[in-house]
N, C-alpha and C positions, 0 to 999 in steps of 0.2 A: 669532633669527628671530621676527618678529612673526606672530601667528596672525590670519588674516583669513577670516572665515566665507564670504566671496564667492569665495575662491580655493582651496577644498578640492577636490582632484581626485575625480572620480567614477569608480569602478571598476565595470565591467559585471559584476555579481555575480548576475544573475538566473539561477535554476536552473529557471525555468519553461520548459517545452518549447513551441516554436511548433507550429502545426497542421501545417506542412510537415515539421518534424522528426518529429512523431508518425507522419505517414503513411509516412515513410521507414523508421521502426522497427517499424511494424505487422507482426506475424507473426514477429518475430525470436525465436530460441531462446536462452535464457540459463540459467545454473545458479543455484540458490539458495545464497547464501553463509551465511545465518544464519536461524535460527528462534528468536524471542524471545517471552517472555510479557511483555506491557506493560499498563500501566494507562492508561485514557482516560476521557473524560467523554462522556455521551450525553444527548440531549434526549428520548429515548424510553424507556419502560418497559412491558414486556408488550405491545409493538406499538402503544402509544398515545403520542402526543406529549405531553410535559409542558407545563404552563403556561409562558409566556414568562418567561425569567430563571431557570428551574429546570433543574438538571442532576443526573445521578446518576453515580457512579463505576462504570465497567464494566471488565472485563478482556478482553483480546484476544490473539491470537497474530499476530505480525508476521513475515512472510517478506520477506527482503531479498535482492536479487540481487547477484551480483558486478558490478563496473562493466562497462559495455558502451557501444558507440556511436561510439567514436573513429573507426573506419574508415568509418562511414556518415554521421555528422553533424558530425564534427570535434571532438567533446568526449565525455568520459565522463559517463554518467548511471547512476543506480542506481534500480531499481524497488523500491518497498516497498508491500506489500499486507497489509491487516489483516483478520483473520477474527474475528468475535465468539465469545466463550465464553459459556456460559449458566450461571446460578446455579441449583443444584438446591435442593431443599427444606431441606437441611441448611446451606445458605449456602456450599457449596463450588463453585468454578468448574470447569466441565467442558466438553469439546469437544461442540458441538451436532451430533448425528448424525441429526437429523431429515432425511428424504429431500429436503426443499426447501431446507435450509440450504446456504449457499455453501461451508461447510467440508466437508460431506458430498459435495457435487458435486466439490470439489477433490480429496478423497481418492479418490473413485471414478475420476475422469478420469485421475489419475496413478498409479492402482493402489497406493495406500499404505494400510497398516493404521493408522498413527499419524501425527499431524501432525509430530512431531519427525523422522520419517523423510524429510521434505521436503528436509533439508539435502543439498546437492550433486546433487539431481536436476535434470534439464533441463526447463524449462517454456516455453510459448509466451506471448509478451506481445501484448496487443492495445491499439491506440490508442483513447483516449477523448477526443474533441474536443467540448467543450461551451462554446461562446462563447469567452470569454477564458481559460477554464480547460482546459488540455490536459494529459493525463497518460497513463502506460502502466500497465496492470494485467495480472494473470495471467489467461489464458484459462481459463474453466471451462465 
């Protein structure tokens, strides 16, 4: 079989939610399947944006839902939300418990003592529709 670049089939593999799908899923309750500690990069340090092209490594906690949506939008989707950890003076990464932090708001809303306790709790998802970028996030 000869390979021809002009005849490669295209599979619809977009995981991007449409604005309509987001509105249908807005307010849905789902359970958290996994709580992970992940590394990421950031363009911000101590609340200030770094110069263009500079990034620092940061640590976060990622909450991921069980698949949901098949009976509403005809396909399974998974919601993943990340919460920043903060680095203390010793260089260790800790959960940010400042009253304005999103992590503290999450723990308070869902009545949790520790972020690891989020596994298997039920949360409410809200739709975020921003131009061409649509997604679901955990309501805090």
